[in-house]
Each structure stands twice: as C-alpha cells, then as structure tokens.
TORRO-654473 format. One line per 4 residues: their letters; for each residue x, y, z of N, C-alpha, C. Coordinates in Angstrom, 2 decimals, always signed. Example, Ala and Ser with C-alpha at 12.3 -4.5 7.8 and 13.67 -1.06 7.14 Angstrom:
<kemis>
as = +13.19 -5.69 +7.80 +12.30 -4.50 +7.80 +13.20 -3.30 +7.80 | +12.85 -2.25 +7.08 +13.67 -1.06 +7.14 +12.90 +0.03 +7.87 .
</kemis>
This chain:
<kemis>
mpes = +0.84 -1.17 +0.00 +0.00 +0.00 +0.00 +0.90 +1.24 +0.00 | +0.57 +2.25 -0.79 +1.39 +3.47 -0.83 +1.45 +4.15 +0.53 | +2.50 +4.89 +0.75 +2.72 +5.57 +2.03 +1.59 +6.54 +2.35 | +1.04 +7.22 +1.37 +0.04 +8.24 +1.64 -1.29 +7.64 +2.11 .
rrrr = -1.52 +6.37 +1.85 -2.78 +5.76 +2.24 -2.67 +4.93 +3.52 | -1.51 +4.82 +4.07 -1.33 +4.04 +5.28 -1.84 +4.84 +6.47 | -2.51 +4.16 +7.37 -3.06 +4.83 +8.55 -1.92 +5.22 +9.48 | -1.98 +6.43 +9.95 -0.95 +6.90 +10.86 -1.25 +6.40 +12.26 .
rrgs = -0.21 +6.14 +13.02 -0.37 +5.76 +14.41 -0.60 +7.01 +15.24 | -1.24 +6.84 +16.36 -1.48 +7.97 +17.25 -0.15 +8.53 +17.73 | -0.08 +9.86 +17.76 +1.10 +10.51 +18.29 +2.24 +10.63 +17.29 | +2.03 +10.21 +16.03 +3.13 +10.26 +15.07 +3.46 +11.68 +14.64 .
nqpv = +2.52 +12.61 +14.79 +2.79 +13.98 +14.37 +3.14 +14.88 +15.55 | +3.53 +14.29 +16.68 +4.00 +15.08 +17.81 +5.49 +15.36 +17.63 | +5.97 +16.50 +18.11 +7.39 +16.81 +17.95 +8.26 +15.84 +18.73 | +9.47 +15.66 +18.25 +10.43 +14.78 +18.89 +10.82 +15.40 +20.23 .
kggp = +10.96 +14.54 +21.25 +11.31 +15.04 +22.58 +12.64 +15.77 +22.53 | +12.62 +17.03 +22.93 +13.86 +17.79 +23.00 +14.44 +18.15 +21.65 | +13.69 +17.98 +20.58 +14.20 +18.29 +19.25 +14.26 +19.79 +19.02 | +14.81 +20.22 +17.89 +14.97 +21.64 +17.65 +13.64 +22.37 +17.47 .
tapk = +12.59 +21.67 +17.05 +11.30 +22.34 +16.85 +10.41 +22.26 +18.07 | +10.82 +21.50 +19.07 +9.99 +21.35 +20.26 +10.11 +22.58 +21.14 | +8.98 +23.11 +21.62 +9.05 +24.26 +22.52 +9.59 +23.83 +23.87 | +10.03 +24.79 +24.65 +10.58 +24.49 +25.96 +9.51 +23.84 +26.82 .
gaaa = +9.91 +22.81 +27.52 +8.98 +22.11 +28.38 +8.22 +21.01 +27.67 | +8.35 +20.87 +26.37 +7.62 +19.85 +25.62 +8.12 +18.46 +25.99 | +9.42 +18.33 +26.24 +9.97 +17.03 +26.60 +9.39 +16.57 +27.93 | +9.26 +17.47 +28.87 +8.70 +17.11 +30.17 +7.22 +16.78 +30.04 .
aaae = +6.50 +17.53 +29.24 +5.07 +17.28 +29.06 +4.84 +15.96 +28.34 | +5.69 +15.63 +27.38 +5.55 +14.38 +26.65 +5.88 +13.20 +27.54 | +6.82 +13.36 +28.46 +7.19 +12.28 +29.36 +6.07 +12.00 +30.36 | +5.30 +13.02 +30.75 +4.23 +12.85 +31.72 +2.92 +12.40 +31.07 .
apqv = +2.81 +12.54 +29.77 +1.57 +12.19 +29.09 +1.36 +10.69 +29.13 | +0.11 +10.23 +29.38 -0.15 +8.79 +29.41 -0.01 +8.21 +28.01 | +0.53 +7.03 +27.95 +0.72 +6.35 +26.67 -0.55 +5.57 +26.33 | -0.99 +5.65 +25.07 -2.18 +4.96 +24.61 -1.74 +3.80 +23.76 .
sdda = -2.22 +2.62 +24.09 -1.83 +1.45 +23.32 -2.68 +1.36 +22.06 | -2.19 +0.60 +21.09 -2.94 +0.43 +19.85 -4.15 -0.48 +20.04 | -4.19 -1.21 +21.17 -5.29 -2.12 +21.42 -6.50 -1.41 +22.03 | -6.34 -0.15 +22.44 -7.44 +0.58 +23.06 -8.53 +0.84 +22.02 .
prrt = -9.81 +0.77 +22.43 -10.88 +1.05 +21.46 -10.82 +2.51 +21.01 | -11.04 +2.71 +19.75 -11.00 +4.05 +19.18 -12.41 +4.58 +19.04 | -12.53 +5.88 +19.21 -13.82 +6.51 +19.01 -14.08 +6.61 +17.51 | -15.26 +6.24 +17.13 -15.62 +6.34 +15.72 -16.44 +7.60 +15.51 .
advr = -16.51 +8.02 +14.28 -17.29 +9.22 +13.94 -18.76 +8.94 +14.20 | -19.49 +10.00 +14.49 -20.92 +9.89 +14.72 -21.60 +9.44 +13.43 | -22.21 +8.28 +13.48 -22.85 +7.73 +12.29 -24.23 +8.35 +12.18 | -24.48 +8.97 +11.06 -25.78 +9.60 +10.85 -26.73 +8.61 +10.22 .
tpnp = -27.89 +8.52 +10.80 -28.89 +7.62 +10.25 -29.68 +8.36 +9.18 | -30.17 +7.66 +8.19 -30.95 +8.33 +7.15 -32.30 +8.79 +7.69 | -32.88 +9.71 +6.98 -34.19 +10.24 +7.39 -35.27 +9.18 +7.17 | -36.37 +9.28 +7.91 -37.49 +8.37 +7.67 -38.10 +8.66 +6.29 .
pwfv = -38.83 +7.70 +5.74 -39.36 +7.86 +4.38 -40.34 +9.01 +4.23 | -40.98 +9.45 +5.29 -41.96 +10.53 +5.20 -41.32 +11.91 +5.20 | -40.04 +12.02 +5.49 -39.41 +13.32 +5.69 -39.41 +14.19 +4.43 | -38.95 +13.63 +3.33 -38.85 +14.42 +2.08 -40.23 +14.82 +1.56 .
pvml = -41.22 +13.92 +1.53 -42.54 +14.37 +1.08 -43.14 +15.47 +1.96 | -42.93 +15.39 +3.27 -43.46 +16.44 +4.15 -42.72 +17.75 +3.90 | -41.40 +17.67 +3.75 -40.60 +18.86 +3.50 -41.05 +19.56 +2.21 | -41.14 +18.81 +1.14 -41.56 +19.39 -0.14 -43.02 +19.84 -0.08 .
glmv = -43.86 +19.06 +0.61 -45.26 +19.43 +0.73 -45.46 +20.75 +1.46 | -44.69 +20.98 +2.52 -44.79 +22.25 +3.24 -44.37 +23.43 +2.37 | -43.31 +23.25 +1.59 -42.88 +24.35 +0.73 -43.91 +24.64 -0.35 | -44.48 +23.61 -0.93 -45.49 +23.80 -1.97 -46.77 +24.38 -1.36 .
lgla = -47.16 +23.90 -0.18 -48.36 +24.42 +0.48 -48.21 +25.90 +0.82 | -47.05 +26.28 +1.33 -46.82 +27.69 +1.63 -46.85 +28.56 +0.39 | -46.24 +28.06 -0.68 -46.27 +28.80 -1.95 -47.70 +28.92 -2.47 | -48.46 +27.83 -2.40 -49.85 +27.86 -2.85 -50.68 +28.82 -1.99 .
wivv = -50.41 +28.84 -0.70 -51.12 +29.76 +0.22 -50.90 +31.21 -0.22 | -49.65 +31.55 -0.52 -49.32 +32.92 -0.93 -49.95 +33.25 -2.29 | -49.88 +32.32 -3.22 -50.44 +32.56 -4.56 -51.95 +32.73 -4.47 | -52.62 +31.88 -3.71 -54.08 +32.00 -3.55 -54.43 +33.34 -2.92 .
wyvt = -53.66 +33.76 -1.95 -53.92 +35.04 -1.29 -53.82 +36.21 -2.28 | -52.80 +36.17 -3.15 -52.66 +37.25 -4.14 -53.73 +37.18 -5.22 | -54.02 +35.99 -5.73 -54.96 +35.84 -6.85 -56.38 +36.20 -6.43 | -56.78 +35.83 -5.23 -58.16 +36.10 -4.78 -58.30 +37.48 -4.16 .
enry = -57.31 +38.31 -4.28 -57.34 +39.69 -3.79 -57.68 +39.75 -2.30 | -56.93 +39.00 -1.51 -56.99 +39.02 -0.04 -58.27 +38.43 +0.56 | -59.03 +37.63 -0.21 -60.25 +37.03 +0.33 -60.02 +35.64 +0.90 | -59.08 +34.90 +0.37 -58.81 +33.52 +0.79 -57.32 +33.40 +1.08 .
pvpg = -56.82 +32.45 +1.71 -57.36 +31.23 +2.30 -58.08 +31.45 +3.63 | -57.71 +32.43 +4.44 -58.42 +32.72 +5.68 -58.83 +34.19 +5.62 | -60.11 +34.46 +5.36 -60.51 +35.86 +5.15 -60.40 +36.74 +6.39 | -60.50 +36.18 +7.57 -60.52 +36.98 +8.78 -59.17 +37.57 +9.19 .
igsw = -58.07 +37.05 +8.68 -56.77 +37.54 +9.14 -56.12 +38.52 +8.17 | -56.75 +38.74 +7.03 -56.27 +39.76 +6.09 -54.85 +39.53 +5.61 | -54.01 +40.53 +5.80 -52.63 +40.46 +5.28 -51.75 +39.47 +6.04 | -52.21 +38.99 +7.17 -51.45 +37.98 +7.90 -51.40 +36.66 +7.14 .
nlva = -52.24 +36.51 +6.12 -52.16 +35.34 +5.25 -50.78 +35.25 +4.60 | -50.23 +36.39 +4.27 -48.90 +36.41 +3.66 -47.86 +35.89 +4.65 | -47.96 +36.30 +5.90 -47.03 +35.83 +6.93 -47.20 +34.33 +7.16 | -48.45 +33.88 +7.19 -48.71 +32.45 +7.39 -48.12 +31.62 +6.26 .
gfav = -48.28 +32.08 +5.02 -47.71 +31.36 +3.88 -46.20 +31.30 +3.95 | -45.56 +32.42 +4.28 -44.10 +32.42 +4.40 -43.64 +31.57 +5.57 | -44.41 +31.51 +6.65 -44.04 +30.67 +7.79 -44.05 +29.20 +7.41 | -45.04 +28.78 +6.63 -45.10 +27.39 +6.19 -43.93 +27.07 +5.27 .
vlvg = -43.60 +27.99 +4.36 -42.44 +27.80 +3.48 -41.16 +27.73 +4.31 | -41.05 +28.58 +5.33 -39.86 +28.60 +6.17 -39.68 +27.29 +6.92 | -40.76 +26.71 +7.42 -40.66 +25.42 +8.11 -40.16 +24.34 +7.13 | -40.67 +24.35 +5.92 -40.18 +23.41 +4.91 -38.72 +23.63 +4.59 .
flmt = -38.32 +24.90 +4.50 -36.92 +25.20 +4.22 -36.02 +24.78 +5.38 | -36.47 +24.98 +6.61 -35.68 +24.55 +7.76 -35.53 +23.04 +7.81 | -36.50 +22.33 +7.30 -36.39 +20.87 +7.23 -35.28 +20.45 +6.28 | -34.99 +21.26 +5.27 -33.93 +20.90 +4.32 -32.57 +20.87 +5.01 .
trwr = -32.41 +21.60 +6.11 -31.12 +21.58 +6.81 -30.89 +20.27 +7.54 | -31.94 +19.52 +7.80 -31.83 +18.22 +8.48 -31.90 +17.05 +7.50 | -32.02 +17.33 +6.22 -32.15 +16.27 +5.22 -30.79 +15.62 +4.99 | -30.75 +14.29 +5.05 -29.50 +13.54 +4.83 -29.63 +12.65 +3.63 .
</kemis>
C-alpha cells in the first residue's frame, strides 16, 4: 500500500522530545503524558442515520403548500385562504415555506 494511504499511528505527528522544533517544556510534558496502546478502542465518527421515508414528502409538501397559500392570497385579492386575518395570510404562507426550508437543513 502506498505511504500516503497508510493509517498513521497515534502521536506520530507530535514533535520529537527535546528536538529543535519542540518548545521548551515539551519534553517534560511528553514524558508525563499517558501512553495509549494500539489495542485501546477508538472513538468512531458519529454515524448519521438516514431520514425516515416521510421526511422528504413532508418537506416538499410544506414548501409547496406555503407557496400555494401565498399565490391563492394574491390571486383572490386578499379574500382567501383565511378571510378573517387579512394580510397575515402572507405571513402564514411564508411561515409554512420557512418550516419546509428549515427541514432541508436536516435532510441527509
């Protein structure tokens, strides 16, 4: 296996004890540091689980529903989807789109 693909051992990129690039006191700190054996269990990266099957349809559905809410509000000249709240229909439509957009940040 080529050198660039070989896994490095822990501590291989630490400065040499007392070497010219080591700062003062590094030799003492390295001597006091506990040694980790290669047999110790290693921490693995956090494995991300995929989203449930309903996630993408709900995400896209919220964005389309919010867009439809805004379009209906403009086309019907402020009479629908909820006539009692007036211009707050625009805020409600953007809020639904925003929730769908925020779901895209959790999509894996």
